[in-house]
C-alpha positions in Angstrom: -12.8 12.0 -10.7 -15.0 9.4 -9.0 -14.3 7.8 -5.9 -15.2 4.1 -5.6 -15.2 3.3 -1.9 -16.5 -0.3 -1.7 -15.2 -3.7 -2.9 -16.0 -4.4 -6.6 -15.1 -4.3 -10.1 -13.2 -1.0 -10.9 -12.6 -1.6 -14.6 -12.9 -4.5 -16.8 -10.8 -7.5 -15.3 -9.9 -5.7 -12.4 -11.3 -6.5 -8.9 -10.9 -4.4 -6.0 -11.1 -6.8 -2.9 -11.8 -5.6 0.9 -9.0 -7.4 3.0 -10.4 -6.0 6.2 -7.2 -4.8 7.5 -6.8 -4.7 11.2 -10.4 -6.3 11.0 -12.0 -3.0 9.7 -14.2 -3.0 6.9 -12.8 -0.8 4.1 -9.2 -0.3 5.6 -7.1 -2.4 3.2 -7.6 -3.7 -0.1 -5.9 -6.0 -2.6 -6.3 -6.0 -6.4 -6.7 -8.8 -8.8 -5.9 -8.1 -12.3 -7.2 -11.0 -14.4 -5.6 -11.9 -17.9 -6.0 -14.7 -20.4 -3.1 -16.6 -18.6 -4.7 -16.1 -15.1 -4.6 -13.6 -12.5 -2.0 -11.2 -10.8 -3.1 -10.4 -7.0 -1.3 -7.2 -6.3 -0.7 -7.1 -2.4 -1.5 -9.7 0.2 -2.5 -7.6 3.2 -2.4 -9.1 6.8 -2.2 -12.6 7.5 -5.7 -12.4 8.9 -7.0 -11.1 5.7 -6.7 -14.4 3.8 -10.0 -15.5 4.5 -11.7 -12.3 3.2 -9.5 -12.3 0.1 -9.8 -16.0 -0.7 -13.5 -15.8 -0.5 -13.5 -13.5 -3.6 -10.9 -15.6 -5.8 -11.1 -18.7 -8.1 -8.8 -21.4 -6.8 -5.9 -22.0 -9.2 -6.3 -18.7 -11.1 -3.9 -16.6 -9.4 -0.4 -17.1 -10.9 1.6 -14.1 -9.3 1.3 -12.2 -6.0 2.9 -8.8 -6.5 3.9 -7.2 -3.0 4.4 -3.5 -2.7 6.7 -3.6 0.4 7.8 -5.3 3.7 5.2 -3.9 6.2 2.7 -6.5 7.7 -0.3 -4.9 6.5 0.8 -5.3 2.8 3.1 -8.5 2.8 1.7 -10.2 5.7 -0.8 -12.6 3.8 1.7 -13.8 1.3 2.6 -17.2 3.1 -1.2 -17.8 3.2 -1.8 -17.0 -0.3 1.1 -19.3 -1.5 -0.4 -22.0 0.3 -3.7 -21.4 -1.0 -2.3 -21.1 -4.8 0.4 -23.7 -5.2 1.3 -22.8 -8.7 1.6 -19.0 -7.8 5.0 -17.1 -7.3 5.3 -14.0 -5.1 7.4 -11.0 -6.3 8.5 -7.9 -5.0 11.9 -5.9 -4.1 14.9 -7.8 -2.9 14.4 -6.4 0.7 11.0 -7.6 0.8 11.6 -11.0 -0.1 14.2 -11.2 2.8 11.5 -10.1 5.1 9.2 -12.8 3.7 11.8 -15.3 4.3 12.6 -14.1 7.5 9.9 -11.9 9.4 11.4 -12.0 12.6 12.6 -8.4 12.6 9.7 -6.8 11.1 7.5 -8.8 13.5 9.3 -7.6 16.4 9.1 -3.9 15.0 5.3 -4.5 14.3 4.5 -5.4 18.0 6.5 -2.6 19.5 4.6 -0.1 17.5 1.2 -1.6 16.9 0.8 -3.4 20.3 -2.7 -5.1 20.6 -3.3 -4.3 17.0 -0.3 -6.2 15.6 -0.9 -9.2 13.1 2.3 -10.8 12.6 3.9 -12.4 9.5 4.4 -16.0 8.8 7.7 -17.0 6.9 7.6 -18.1 3.3 9.0 -21.7 3.6 9.7 -22.4 -0.1 11.8 -19.5 -1.1 12.0 -20.9 -4.7 8.6 -19.2 -5.1 10.0 -15.8 -4.5 11.0 -13.5 -7.2 13.1 -10.5 -7.0 12.0 -7.3 -9.3 13.7 -4.5 -10.1 12.4 -1.0 -11.1 10.7 -1.6 -14.7 10.5 -5.3 -14.7 7.1 -6.4 -16.5 4.9 -9.3 -15.1 2.8 -10.8 -18.1 -0.4 -12.3 -17.4 -1.6 -12.9 -21.1 -4.2 -11.2 -23.4 -1.8 -8.0 -23.6 -2.1 -7.5 -19.6 1.0 -6.6 -18.1 2.1 -5.3 -14.7 5.2 -3.1 -14.2 7.0 -3.0 -11.0 7.7 0.8 -10.3 10.2 1.5 -7.7 8.7 4.2 -5.4 10.9 4.8 -2.1 10.0 7.3 0.6 7.2 5.4 2.7 9.9 2.6 2.6 13.1 2.0 0.8 11.7 -1.3 -0.9 8.4 0.2 -1.9 6.8 -0.6 -5.5 3.9 0.6 -7.0 2.4 -1.5 -9.8 1.3 -0.1 -13.3 -1.0 -1.9 -15.7 -0.9 -0.2 -18.9 -3.7 -2.1 -20.6 -6.1 -0.7 -17.9 -3.9 2.8 -17.5 -4.1 1.7 -13.7 -1.5 2.1 -11.2 -1.8 0.5 -7.5 -0.1 2.9 -5.2 0.3 0.8 -2.1 1.6 3.3 0.4 3.3 5.5 -2.3 0.3 7.7 -2.7 -0.7 8.1 0.7 -3.6 7.1 2.7 -7.3 7.8 1.2 -10.4 8.5 3.3 -12.5 7.7 0.4 -16.0 8.7 1.6 -14.6 12.2 2.5 -12.1 12.4 -0.7 -9.1 13.3 1.7 -5.8 11.9 1.1 -2.8 12.1 3.6 0.8 10.9 3.3 1.9 7.9 4.6 4.8 9.1 6.7 5.1 6.3 9.4 8.6 6.0 11.1 11.3 4.8 10.8 12.0 4.5 6.9 9.9 7.7 6.1 11.9 10.1 3.7 10.5 13.6 2.4 12.7 13.8 -0.7 12.1 10.2 -1.9 8.6 10.3 -1.3 8.0 13.3 -3.0 10.3 12.0 -6.0 8.2 9.0 -6.2 4.9 10.9 -6.3 6.1 12.7 -9.2 7.4 9.5 -10.8 3.8 8.2 -10.4 2.3 11.2 -12.3 4.6 10.8 -15.2 2.3 7.4 -15.9 -0.8 9.6 -16.1 -3.0 7.0 -15.2 -6.9 6.9 -15.4 -7.4 4.6 -12.3 -5.3 4.7 -9.2 -5.9 2.3 -6.3 -4.9 3.0 -2.8 -4.0 0.1 -0.5 -5.9 2.1 2.3 -8.6 2.2 1.0 -10.3 2.5 -2.4 -10.0 3.6 -6.2 -10.2 6.8 -8.2 -11.2 6.9 -11.5 -11.2 9.3 -14.5 -9.1 11.4 -16.6 -8.1 13.9 -13.8 -7.2 11.2 -11.1 -3.7 12.7 -11.1 -5.2 15.4 -9.1 -5.5 13.2 -6.1 -1.7 12.3 -6.1 -0.8 16.2 -6.5 -3.0 16.6 -3.5 -0.7 14.2 -1.5 2.2 16.0 -2.5 0.9 19.3 -1.6 -0.2 18.1 2.0 3.2 16.5 2.5 5.0 20.0 1.7 2.4 21.5 4.3 3.4 18.8 6.9 6.8 19.2 6.3 6.8 23.0 7.2 5.1 22.0 10.6 7.5 19.2 11.3 10.4 21.9 11.2 8.3 23.9 13.8 6.7 21.6 16.1 7.8 18.5 18.2 6.2 15.2 17.4 3.5 15.3 20.2 2.4 18.9 19.2 2.5 18.1 15.7 0.2 14.9 16.4 -2.2 17.3 18.1 -2.4 19.7 15.2 -2.8 16.8 13.0 -5.6 15.4 14.9 -7.3 18.9 15.1 -7.4 19.2 11.2 -8.0 15.7 10.2 -9.3 13.4 12.7 -13.1 14.2 11.9 -12.5 14.3 8.0 -10.2 11.4 7.9 -12.4 8.4 8.4 -10.5 5.5 7.1 -10.2 3.8 10.6 -12.0 3.6 13.8 -11.3 6.5 16.2 -8.8 4.6 18.3 -6.7 3.6 15.3 -6.7 7.0 13.8 -5.4 8.4 17.0 -2.4 6.1 17.1 -1.9 6.4 13.5 -1.6 10.3 13.7 0.8 10.0 16.5 3.0 7.5 14.3 2.7 9.9 11.2 3.9 12.9 13.5 6.7 10.9 14.7 7.7 9.8 11.0 7.6 13.2 10.0 9.8 14.8 12.8 12.3 11.9 12.5 12.6 12.6 8.8 13.2 16.2 9.6 16.0 15.3 12.0 17.6 13.1 8.9 17.5 16.2 6.7 19.2 18.7 9.4 
C-alpha cells in the first residue's frame, strides 16, 4: 500500500489536484478523470479553491462536475467551475443540488460552525445544468471510462462516493474518513449534525465491496496498491473505538481524549484547525449516540 501525498498523476489519466482547502496546502483535493470525450472533475472543493484547480485544467475539457455532498468544502466551488466550463454539467444527490440552487441554509450553518474559517457557497444560477443522480447511475466520459455514483450516507444523508471501473479507483469524499497522508493515519469524518454511526459503517462495508486498487480521500491524498482496502477497514475499526468512547464520555471530555491520541499524529491541517476539528468530531459522535439511545 503506497501513499501519494502530493498533487500529481495517481494513475493513467487521473490527476489529483490540490485545491488548497481553507487556504492550506494538502487539505482538500479534487480529481480529474480523463476520457476520450473530455474530463470528469470529481469534487469542486471550496469557492476560494477555484483558482488553484483551474490552473491545472485545460479550458473546455471538463464535461462533468461530480459533487460528493452539500458541504461547502466539497460543493462550494461548483458555481465557479460551471462559469469556467460553460459546456459542463454538475451532478450529485438531489439534496446536494437543492443546496447548490439555494445555499442560504448551508451557508448559515457553515458560518456558525466554522466562524472565521468559513468560505461560503455561491448559488448556481442556471439550474438546467444540474443533474440529479441516484445510486448506481453512471456518467460516461468516452474511451471506456465510466464513473459510477455510489450512495454512501453516514457523514451526510446526501453523500456519494464515485467509482471508476476502468482504473479500479474510488473517490471517497468523506465516506472513508479523513487521511493524514504523511503519517498514514485515517479517522472517521463524524462531523455534526448529520453523522450517523450505522449508515457510516454500512457505507464503509459497501465501499469495500468494490475491491478498489486506488482510493482517493478528499482530505487528503491517494492510496494505491492491491491492499488499499485495509485503509477503509482501519477507518471502520477506529469508528468502532470512538463509538465506545462516545457512550462513556461527554463531548468535551471526548474531544480532549481524541486530541491526546491524535493531535500530534494526525497532521492534515494546522494546529488551530485540528483543535476545532476534533471538537466538532466529538460533538458529532456524542450527538449520534443520543440518536441511537
